[in-house]
N, C-alpha and C positions, 0 to 999 in steps of 0.2 A: 504493500500500500504506500502510495505517495503521501508524505506527511501533510501535504496541502489538503488532502482529502480526510485527514483525521480530525475529528471533532475534539478540540482542546478547550478545556474550561479551567480557570483558576478558581480554587475554592479556599476558604480560610479554615485553618485547622488550629485547635487549641494546643495540641501537643503532637510531636512526631513519635514520641516513645510511649509504647503501650505494653502492658504485661503480656507475656507470651504463653501460648498453649503448646508450643513446640517442646518436646522433651529435651532437656539440657540447656535451655535458654531462658533467661529471666525476662528479657524484653525483646520486642520486635519493632522495627521501623519500616514503614511502607510510605515513601515520600510521594507516591503516585497512586491513583485509583484507576485500574484498567491497564492495558498493555497492548501495544500494536503488533506484537509478534504473530498473533493469530494462530497459535498452536491448536490443532484440532482436538486435542485431548485436554485442554486447559481445565484444571481443577478449581481455578479461582473465579470462574464465571458466576458463582453464587454472589460475588460482591456486587453484581449489577443491581440486585434488589435493594441495596443500600445507597446506590448512587443517584437515583432519580432519573436515570437515562432509559429511554425507550429504544435507543439505537442498539443494533446487534453488538455483542461483545467483540472486542477487537477493533471497533471503528471509532472508539472514543477513549480519551485519557484525561483524567482530572489531575491537575497539578496542585499539590497542597502548599499553600502559602502561609507563612507565619512571620509576623513582623519582628518577633523577639527570638532570642536564642533558645536552644534546648532547655526545657524547664529544669531548674536546679534540684535534681533528686540525687541522692547518694548513689554513685555508680561504681565506686571502688570495688573491684572483685566481681562485679556483675557481668553476665554474658548477654550480648546483644546480637540479634540476627537481622541482617539486611539482605533480602526482603522476603516475606512469606507469601504475599498475594499480588505481587507485581515484580517487575524487574527494575531494580533501582538504577540500572544503567541503560534503560530503554532509550531510544533515540532522542526523546525530549530532554534528557539529562544534559545533552550537549549544549542546549540553550539555557536551561533553567539552573543547572549546576546545584541542585538541591542536595544530592548525595555528597558532592565535594564539600559543600558548606557544613553538612552534618559531621563529616569526618574531621574537618578542621576544628569543630567544637568538641568532638569526643576524643581527640587523640591524646589528651592529657588527663582523661577522666579516670584512668585506672581500670576501665572495663575491658573485657575480652570481646573483640569484635569478629564477627564472621560475615562474609559477603558471599552471596550466591547470585550469579548472573549468567546470561547467555551472550553477553556483549563484549566486544573488544574494547569498548570505550573505557573500561576500567583501567586500562594502561595509561590513560591520560593522567590519572591521579597517583602514579607511582611515587611521585615526590612526597606526597602525604603518607601513603601507605608505608613507606620506608621509615617514617618517624613514629609509627604506632608500635609499641613494644609487643603487644599480643594481638595479632590479627592473622586471619586465614582467609584467603580468597579462593572461592570455588567456581568452576565452570560447570554448568549443567549441559550434559550431552547424552544422546542415546543411540548414536550410530556413527560409523566411520565413513558412511556413504552419503555424499551430498545430494545425490538424487533422491534418496529417501527423506533426508532432512527437508528438502524443498517441498515435498508432498505433505509433511506433517507439521512443519514449522516455517511456513512460506516467507515470513518477514524477519526471521531471526538470522543471526550471523551464521556464516558458512562453517562447515566442519574445520576447514583449514584455518580460518580466522580464530576459531576457539582454541585449536591446538597451538597456534602461534602465540595467542594470549597467555596460555599456560607457560609456554617456553619463556616468554619475555618476563613474566612475573618471577618465574623460578630463577632466571639469570640475574634478577635484581634482588635476590635474597629474600623474597616474600614467600611465606609458607603457602602452599597450594594444595587443593584437593579437586578431584573429579567426582562430581555427583552424577552417576550414570542413571539418568531418570528422564522419563519413565521408560522402563524396559518393556518393549513390545514383544510378546511371545513369538519366538522363532525369528522375527525380523531384526531384532537387535542382536548383532554379533558382539557380545560383551567382551569376549576374549580379544578380538581384533582391535576394538576401541581401547581396551586396557593396555595392550601392547603399544599402540600408537601414542598414548599419553604418558606411559610409564616413566620415561626419562625426565619428565618435568613435574611430576606429581609426588607429594609427600604421603597422601592417603587417598583412599577410594571409599565411596559409599554407593549403595545400590538400592533403587526403589522400583517397585513393580508398577505397572500401569493400573491405576485405579480410575474408574470412570463414574462420574456423577452428572446428573442433569442432562443437558444437551450434549455433553461429551460422549455419552454412550451411543446414541443413534448415529452421531457423526463418525465415530471410529468404526462402528459396525458397517456403515455404508461404505467407508473407505476400504475396509477389508473385502466386502462383497465385490466392489468394483475393481480393485487392484490386486488382491491376493485371495481369490475365491477358494483356492485349495485349503486355505487356513480358516475358512469360516466355521467349519465344525469345531475346531479347537477353541476359537474365540467364543462360540456359543456355549461350549462346555464350561468355559471359565466364567463368562459374564452373564449368561442366562441361567445355566444350571448350577452356578456357584461351586463348581468343583475346583478345589485348590491344589490338586495333585501336581499340576505343572509347577506351581510356585514352590511347593515343598521340595520337589526334586531339584529345582534350580537353585534354591537357597543352599542346599547341601553341596551342590557342584561348585558354586561360587566360593563358599567358605573353604572347601577342600583345596581348590586351586590357589587361593590367596594364602592359605596356611603353608602349602607346599613351597611357594616362592617367597614366603615371609613378607607379604605385603600387608600394610596396615589397611584394614577394610572393615566396614560395617554394612550389614544388610538390613534394610528397613522394608520388609515385605508385610503388607497388611493382609489379614485373613479375609477382609471384605474388599472386594475389587469393584463392586458396583453399588453405588449408593443413590438413594433418592434425593 
């Protein structure tokens, strides 16, 4: 999508920092509402009902504007995640620089910061990232094939751009991780992607494809049109709720990572389709 076609709205926010429901994190920061990546599986589409938008998800982004700095709460030793329901380095960050401003405010807070993005724009802020004592930057990927990436994440950065971003961060001494997510059954060659990223990554995490709301029919339509031979498997997982595939894959991933002494965590939910 051309950003000129994206509906952009500036909204006032009382705070950027909110208590987190993510395991292992005290707070979460989402500087934007919505995202222009247009991933067909997007789990964050539920945010639309809080936004007041009638427009399709992926066609709008709200920019959170706050006239004052991060509210003064004790952050020493706290863990903060950027971001859980948006990409804090989506293309609008190039103009609005909200994430950069937040990093400038947080770098001496004593908090442990974790960033997850699909964007190469994060390398713009290497100068700040290098000054933060406890920070990890992750890239979210689920394929080493850009042809597949274009079908499921049409407006996100290419595979090569994300691998190059990990390499650049690593070469600048910044701790990196690869969040392999969401894993599409059969279609995600996790070993190939792991090997491609391995030289530049300190740790790996793995998350299975979980579908909620409009994401479920979108993905099933995609499988029907592009990979019809896999439709029975996807129906077994997402309609019959058979978790055998994920149980077996979890064992395989952990065995592989243990064999090669790779730091890895597997976050597979037992519920892959939600209302």
